[in-house]
Structure formats: C-alpha cells, structure tokens
N, C-alpha and C positions, 0 to 999 in steps of 0.2 A: 511517605512514598516507599514502596517496596519493589524490588526488581528480581526477576529470575530469567534464566536463559530459556529460549524456545527455539528448537532446531527443526527445520523443515527444508526439503529440497536442497540439502547440502549447505544451507545458510543458517548460521546461528544469530538470532536476533535476541533482544532483551525486552521482555514484557514488563512494563511498568504499571503498577497499580498505585494511583494517586490517593491522597488522603481523603478525597471525596468519594472514593470507591470506583472512579472511572479508570479505564485501562487503555493502553496503547502498546504497540509493538514497534521497536526501533530496529531497523535492519540495515546492515552495511551493504552498499551497492557500489561495486567497482566501476570507475569511469574508464572507458577505453579511449585510446588515442583518436580513433575514428569518431568519437562523440564530440570532438572539438570542431569549431568553425574557424573561419579565417581571422576572427578577432580574438582567438585563443580562449574563448569560453565555451561552455557546453551549449551546443546548438539546441534551439527550442524544440525542434521535432525529435531530436534524440532524447531530450529530457522526458518526453512522454513514454518512450521505451524504458527508461530507467525507473520511472514511476511504476510501470507495469511489472518490472522485475522485483520491486519492493513488495508488491502485493502477493507474489507467489508463495512465500512462506506462510502468510496469513491464511490464504484460501486453499492451498493445495498440499498442506502437510499430510504425510501418509495416514495419520490417525484422525485427521479433521473430517467432520461430517460434511464439509463443503467440498471434499476431494472430488466427488462425482460431477461437480460443476465444470471440470475439465472437458466433459462431453458437451457442454453447451452453456456459455456465459456470454451475454451480449453487452457491449458497452453502449449504454443508452445516452449518456451525457458526459462531457468532459470540460472542466474549467481549470485553467492554469494561470496563476498570477506570479510573475517574475518580480521579485523585490530586491534582488541583488545578483551579482555575477558569481558563477561557480566555474572553476577551472580544473584542468586535469590534476593539478597538485592538491586539490581539495578531496581527492579520493582516498579511501572509500567514503562516499557520501553517506551521511546518517539520515535515513528516511524513517520518520515516525508515521505509522499508519493506524487508523482507528475507524470505527464504523458509526453510522447513525442512520436514522430513518429506515430501519429494517422492517419491511412490509411483507405482504403475502408472496410476492414474486420478485421483488427487487430490494436493493439496499444501496447506501452511499458509503464510499470509502474516502476518507480524508488523508491527505499526505502533507507533511512538513519536511522540507529538505534542508539539511545543514551540512557544512563542510566537516570533514574528519576532525575529531577532537572537540567539536563545539559542545557546549553544555546544552542539555535538553531544554532549558529555559531561554536559550539565546534566540534572537530573532531569526526565523527561517529565511533562506534566500529564495525559496520557491514554496508556494502553497497551492495545493490542487485538490479538487474533488472529482470523483467519478461516480456516476450512478450505473450500477451493474444489475442485469436482470438474468434470472435463470431462464434458459432457452432450450426447447426440445427441437433438436436439429431435424429429426425425422418428420415431425409434424409441422415444422416451420412456424412455431408459435412460442410465446412466453409460457413458462410453466411455474407452478407454485413451488416455493421452498418448503422443505419439511420443517416440522416443529423443532427437530434437533438442529437443523441448519440455522434456523432463526435464533435459537437460544445461543448457539456457538457464536454467531455474528454479534449478537447483543452483548456477549461477554467481553467484547473489544470496544464497547461504546464509551464515548467521552462526552 
C-alpha cells in the first residue's frame, strides 16, 4: 500500500494505492455542532451533506478533468447504510471515497466513513454509494463524460 497527499478545494486528502492496484481518496470532513441531533449523534440527513463534502476534492480539484461537472452533475441514486454511531467528538470524520461503474454518462462513488484516528482497515460506521450523472443544464438532459473524465474517474476505482 502506498499513500500520497492530494489537495483540492482547500482540503488535503490522502490517496491510497493498494497492493492490488486499486485506489481511494481519504478526506477529513469536519462535523459541525448543527450536524448533531437530540440523541447527540450525527443526524442522518446531515450525514448526506457530509458525504457530499467528501466528494468535492475528488471531483472538483482545480486540475481535475471532472472540474467542469460543477456546471451540471445530477445525483441519480443514493444509498446509505448506518452501521454505527458517529458523534461530534469523532471529528474530523475520515471519509474514504472511490469510484466504480464508470460509464458513458454516469458513475458510482462509494464512501466509507470512520471516526478521526481510525485505521483505514477498521469497520466503517457509515457506508454509502451515489450514482452521479453528467448533466447539461441548458439542454435539460444527461450528457456524455469525456474520455479524459472517464479515465480520471477510473483512476480512483477499487
């Protein structure tokens, strides 16, 4: 396993390449006090926002070919599985993201969420997947990803 830093959108994540050649990006995501619910754990609706924040460095880095997806990216599907509680004191959350199923117009981003300081191999408290599609806002239709965008997304596949 090899690691190196990856900075985008003011956030420094660690890109890990595993022995089998697959790759993922682990991003620290700060928990805000307002993310907590009455039971003192992160509210499930707020978790979806934290997952979104973890995708920003992967997709919208200044030099990433996917940067123009800022102009149109549609969330087509979202699945979240809560396996354990996370609290404010677990901040910053360590969110590992990677891609799969990169197709002509859409792709899947996987998320594993762990508390601060957890080992990469530790069981995640939250596991999520989102299917995202490139979208042309002016035409109101899904559009194709470029070859460069697909190659970039595939470089984060696991």
